[in-house]
GUVOTOR-285526 format. One record per residue (C-alpha): residue in one letter; x, y, z. Coordinates in steps of 0.2 Angstrom, whole numbers, always signed. Each point is the difference from the previous one (the first is absolute). Example, Ala and Ser with C-alpha at 12.3 -4.5 7.8 and 13.67 -1.06 7.14 Angstrom:
<nodes>
a, +62, -22, +39
s, +6, +17, -3
</nodes>
This chain:
<nodes>
m, +69, +491, +269
s, -19, +0, +3
l, -7, +4, +17
a, -5, -18, +3
l, +18, -6, -3
g, +6, +14, +12
l, -11, -5, +14
l, +5, -18, -3
a, +18, +4, +1
a, -3, +10, +16
y, -9, -14, +8
l, +13, -12, -4
i, +14, +11, +7
g, -10, +3, +16
a, -3, -19, +1
v, +18, -5, +1
p, +0, -8, +18
t, +15, +8, +6
s, -1, -6, +18
w, -4, -18, -5
i, +15, +0, -12
a, +12, +7, +13
a, -6, -13, +14
r, +1, -14, -12
l, +17, +4, -7
g, +8, +6, +16
a, -7, -12, +12
g, -9, -14, -10
i, -17, +4, +9
d, -17, +4, -7
l, -4, +17, +9
r, -19, -5, -1
q, +3, -13, +13
h, +10, +11, +13
g, -4, +15, +11
s, -16, +8, -5
r, +1, -9, -16
n, -2, +16, -10
l, +11, +4, -15
g, +6, +17, +6
a, +16, +8, +6
t, -6, +1, +18
n, -3, -19, +1
l, +17, -3, -9
y, +8, +11, +14
r, -8, -10, +14
v, +6, -17, -8
l, +17, +4, -8
g, +5, +18, +6
w, +5, +17, -7
r, +12, -8, -12
y, -14, -7, -10
a, -14, +13, +4
i, +9, +16, -5
p, +4, -5, -18
v, -17, -8, -3
g, -9, +15, +7
l, +10, +11, -12
f, -4, -11, -14
d, -19, +0, +4
i, +1, +19, +0
a, +8, -1, -17
k, -14, -12, -6
g, -12, +15, +2
s, +11, +14, -6
v, +8, -8, -16
p, -16, -4, -9
v, -7, +17, +4
l, +15, +9, -7
v, +5, -11, -14
l, -16, -8, -8
p, -12, +15, -3
p, +12, +9, -12
l, +0, -17, -10
v, -19, +0, -2
h, -8, +5, -16
p, -9, +11, -4
a, +6, +13, +12
p, -7, -5, +17
a, -12, +11, +10
s, +5, +6, +17
w, -9, -14, +9
v, +11, -14, -9
p, +15, +1, +12
l, -12, -3, +15
t, -8, -15, -8
i, +17, -7, -4
g, +4, +2, +18
a, -16, -8, +6
a, +4, -15, -11
a, +17, -1, +8
i, -7, +0, +17
l, -13, -13, -4
g, +14, -11, -7
h, +10, +1, +16
v, -16, -4, +11
f, -7, -13, -12
s, +16, -8, -8
v, -4, -12, -14
f, +17, -8, +4
v, -4, -6, +18
r, -19, -5, -2
f, -6, +18, +2
r, +7, +2, +17
g, +12, +15, +2
g, +4, +14, +12
k, -12, +13, +7
g, +5, +13, -13
v, +7, +13, +11
a, +18, +1, -7
t, -6, -1, -18
a, -13, +13, +3
a, +13, +11, +7
g, +10, -2, -15
v, -15, +5, -11
v, -3, +16, +9
l, +19, +4, +2
a, -1, +1, -19
l, -16, +11, +0
a, +0, +11, +15
p, +17, -1, +10
i, -4, +14, +12
p, -16, -7, +7
l, +8, -17, +1
l, +14, +8, +12
v, -14, +6, +11
s, -8, -17, +0
a, +17, -8, +3
a, +3, +11, +15
v, -17, -5, +7
w, +5, -19, -3
v, +16, +3, +10
a, -8, +9, +14
v, -14, -13, +2
l, +12, -14, +0
k, +11, +8, +13
a, -15, +4, +11
w, -9, -17, +0
g, +11, -12, -9
f, -12, -7, -12
v, +5, +0, -18
s, -18, -4, -6
l, -7, +15, +10
a, +14, +11, -7
s, -3, -6, -18
m, -19, +3, +1
t, +2, +17, +8
a, +13, +6, -13
a, -12, -6, -14
v, -14, +10, +7
t, +12, +15, +2
f, +5, +0, -18
p, -16, +6, -8
l, -2, +13, +14
a, +18, +6, -4
v, -4, +1, -18
w, -16, +10, +3
i, +10, +12, +11
i, +16, +1, -10
g, -6, -4, -17
a, +7, -11, -14
g, +4, +3, -18
n, -12, -12, -6
r, -19, +3, +5
y, -3, -19, +0
v, +12, -3, +14
l, -12, +5, +14
p, -14, -13, -5
m, +14, -12, -4
g, +8, +3, +18
a, -17, -3, +8
a, -3, -16, -10
i, +17, -6, +5
a, -3, +4, +19
a, -17, -10, -1
f, +10, -14, -8
i, +13, +0, +13
l, -13, -1, +14
f, -8, -15, -10
t, +17, -9, -1
h, +2, +3, +19
r, -17, -6, +6
a, +7, -14, +9
n, +12, +11, +9
l, -14, +12, +5
r, -9, -15, +8
r, +16, -5, +9
l, +3, +19, +6
r, -18, +0, +7
a, +3, -17, +9
g, +17, +6, +6
t, +9, -15, -8
e, +10, +10, -14
n, +18, -3, -1
r, +12, +15, +4
f, +15, +4, -9
g, +19, +2, +5
p, +5, +4, +18
r, -18, +0, +6
a, -3, -18, -7
r, +15, -6, +9
g, -5, +9, +16
a, -17, -8, -1
a, +8, -17, -2
</nodes>
């Protein structure tokens, strides 16, 4: 296949609105009208619980990993080393700007994690550890996600990755995650951001 076709396939895979489908089939609701109205696993958890959020989160991760692992070998002529990263970027954009739900999707964290899982798993483990630590300390998924996103390129810089394009790609992903969380940043500054899990229940 051509690179253009590979990018389109990656975008369409990323654009599958997993949380919207799960909420619609499982509870007959449009997730865009409930909770934070975001089509991500975190909002799905808040509205319908872990039973829905865990499989959706795993599927969203796969939406990033599968295109990066499967599509580049199908691209002809033989793809350059930057091709898997552009494939991954297309999947992330598909998740955030899904054509199937009027270009409203999630915030790209799980799908981005799937992309970097396929490209640089060790730096991703460092980033995931930071995500868990920040969430446990402060209880904000948004803060944990942004901190982990910024940590990833730093971890790549320190540890290294097999593909030299992973570092600039990681920096671009971090900037994009910050962009998709701009409303969360405003709420964090205002002190109105929702907490997660036991902290949320305690605050309530």
